[in-house]
N, C-alpha and C positions, 0 to 999 in steps of 0.2 A: 599641455607639451613638456616631454622629457628633457632632462639635461642635456643628454646626449642628439636629440633632434632639435634643441635650441642652440646648439654647438654648428652642426650641420646646415641650419637655414643660416645662422652668420654668415659663414665662412662662403656659402653658395654666394653671399652678395657681397664679398670683402674686396674684390676688383670694383665694383662700382663704388664702393666707400672710399675706398684709398685713392680711386679716380678723382672723386669730387674734393677729397679733402687736400689732394696734391694741389690741383687747379687753383683751389681758394687760397692756399697758403704758399705755394713756390719752393717747399723745403719738404722734402721726404720723412726727415725726422718728425716735425711738426704734425705732419699727416701721419704718421703712425702713432703719436701721442693722441689724437683724436679718435684715431679708429680703434684705439686699445680704451679709451674713456669710454666709446659708444659700447663698445664690448660688456663692459664692466656694467653699464646703465642698462643693456639688454639683457644680461644673466640674471640680473638682480631683479629685474621688474616682473609685475605679473603680466603673463602675456595671455593669457585664456580670451581676453577680449579682440587680441591683433587679429584683424583679417587679412590686412596687408602687409606682411613683414618687411617686403621692399619699401613701402612708402615709410613706415613707421621708422625703420632705422635710416632711411634718406633724411628725415625730420632729426632726428639725433644728430646725426652728422653733419648737418647743413647749420644747424644751431652752435655746436660745439667749434665749429671752423670759423665762424662769425665772431665768435666770443675770443677764440685764440687768434685771429687776424687782428682785433683791436688790440690786444695785449702786444703784437710784436710791431705794430705800426710805430710806436715809437722807437723802439730797437732800431728798427730800421732808418729812421730819422736822423739818429747817430752814427749810420753805418759809415765806413773810411770809404770814399771813392763810391763809384756806381756800383750799383747792388744788381745782381742778375738771380735767376731761379737755379736752383740747385739741379745740375743733369741728370737725367733719369733716360736708364735705357728701355727703349719700349720695342715690343715685339706682341702687335696685336694677335698675330696669329689665326689658327682656321676659327677661331671665337667669333673672327668680326671678317667674315670672307666679303661681305659687299663693298665694291670699291670706292662708292660714296660715303658709307657712314665710315668705313677707313680714313678718307680724306678729312672729313668732319672731327674725328678724335686725332686724328695727327695735327690738323691745324691749330685745335684748342689747347694741345700741351706743349705747341711750339715756344721757343723763346721768346719772338718776337709778340705772339698774344700775351704770353705771361707777364711779359714788362708792362704792356699797355695795361693789363688787368690793375696791375698793382695802383694806377690814378682812378679806379672805382670806387665807390664806398663801398663798405661790405655788403651792405645789402645787395646793391647793384651788382658786385662780384657773384654772389650767390645766386641769383636768378640768371645772369648770365650764362654762368657753369650749367647750373641745370637745366636750362632752356636750350641753350646752343650746342652743348657738348653731349647732354646726354638727351634730349629732348624730352623731357617730362613734361607734362599739361601744366598749364595755368593753374588749375585748380588745385593740382598737387602741390605747387610751388607754394601758392597761396598758404595751404596747408601747414606746411613744412616752417614758413616764416610767421604765421600768425597774423597774416595780412588778407585785406580783400583781392580777389580775383583782378578785379579794375585796378587796384594799387599795383600788383606784381605786373600787370603788361604795360603800366606805365614805366616802370621800374625797366621793364626787358626792353622798352622800346629806346630808353636815353641810354642803357648799356649799350645795346647794339650799336647806336649810332655814334658813342663815342669810341667804341672799340673801330668800327668801319674807318672811320677819320684819319685815327692814328696808327692804325696797324700797316705796316708795309704788304703793298701787294706781290709778295714773291712768287716764283715759281714754285708750283706744287708737283711737277713731274719727277717724280723719285729718280727716273733715270737719269735725268737732265741734272738734276741736284747732284747726285752720285759722282756723274761725269766731270761735273765742275769743280767740285771738291777735290776729285782725284788729280784735276791738273793744277789745282792751287797747292796742293799737298806736293805734287814734281818740282813745282816752280819754286818754291820757300826752300823745299829740303834742297834742289838741284843749284840754288844761288842763282836762278835766272831770273835778274832783277826785272827785265824787259819784258818777259811774259807773264811775270807778275803783275806789273802795271796793267798789262793788256786785259789782265781779268776783272780791274776792279771798275766801278764806275765813278766817277769823275768827282761825285760828292761823297763817296763811300766813307762809314764813318768806323773806328774802332772803340769796343767798349770793352774794357777788362773789369774784372771783378777779383778783386784780394784781399777785401776787408781789412786792409792793412796788416795782413798775417804774410804776405809774401810781395816780392817785387812784381808790380804792373801797374799802367798808366793809371793815375787818380783822376785825369778828366778825360773827357773822350777824344778821341784823335779823328780829325775830319780832312779829308781830302785823300786822291789816289797816291799823290807823291809823297805826303806824311806817313800813310797808313803803310805803301809799298815799303817805304826805305826803314821803318820802324821794324817790320815783319823780317826784312831782308837781314837786318841786322842781328835781331833774335837769332835767327835760324843760322847765320853765320859763326856767331861766338858760340854757339853751343852744337856746331854742327857733329862733331865726332861724339856727342854723349845723347843725342836726341834720336828716338825712335817714336814711329808713329802705330795707331790702330785705326782703322775706319773700321765705325759701326752706327748702328741706329740710334739715335738720343734725340728724345723730346720730338719724335715724329718724322724724323729726316736724318740724313748722312750726317755725323760729327766723326772729329778725328780726338784721340785719345793721344797725348804727348807723355812721354817716357825720359826723364832723364836721369840718366845712369840707371834704368833697370826700374826706376821708380814712378808712379804716376803723379805727373808735374802739373798739367793741364788739360783741360778740356777746349775744343776749338770748334764753335758752330757757324754757319755762314746763311745769311739772307740773299737769295739770289733773284734777281728779276729782270727780264729783258735780256739774260745772257751774261750779265754780269754780277760780280759779287756788291749788294747794297750795303752791306752791313756784316763786320767780323766781331763776335761774341767771344772773349776769352775768361775762362774762369780760373782763378788759381789759388782761392780760397782752399786752403787744404780741409775745413772742413765741411766743403760742399763736395770735395772728392773722395771722401775717406771710405764711400760705399763701391767707388770703382776701384779700389786698390787690390780685390783679388782677381780685378780682370786681366793683369801684368803677369798671371800664371797660367792664364786660361789658354 
């Protein structure tokens, strides 16, 4: 395999490798570091005996992601306030035309699922991502993790039960989610507290991620009254400086907030039974850096 061919092969699999790494790590920078390390190993390793490049590369990326996840776990334990995954713009495009497959990919990259995946062990998370998000055969996952197929099936079952028990049963209808997100935006921006409260579930939660680098609640806010009044106060205080943009983030509609023309926050919603169950707000500037160019788009 020539150098040019090796590059072409790797680039053809980059989207899958990046997708696996992001779902494993929750941060784009960490995912890109892992993909770069995988490229270095791929480009320098003998490839004459590699019959299945995709399986070979996924094996590399999975092991690197597990190692990186173990390294960052201690960092997250010292994180200031709640931790949320880095928002990522998603556009599966014509490469994923099937509605069912698109729904699986969107669900696996949603904020709610990524938050739940944080509570899995690195091995469980790897198995869940490879199996549930990308549909890899158990035998291939076993080879990637250097485990028996029986052990992988056991890990998969345990991870699946854990995720199903904890992830919200949110509305997956894109049109419905977008409509409610637009109504939420209109109520908050328009200062209509009654309409805003009507959109919130009684036990709604608000989770803010600042990393201690900007202002955001350091604890989860609960109940429609407290969440609604918090959002109303923020919108009211910055009414003249705030601007919004609706776009697809993590497989669903999200709001990109601009304060005086600069990216200030990302807001994403969990929706179930026509009501907002959770409001996620990311204000950590490190997690917004890759979205800054959208202010000029």
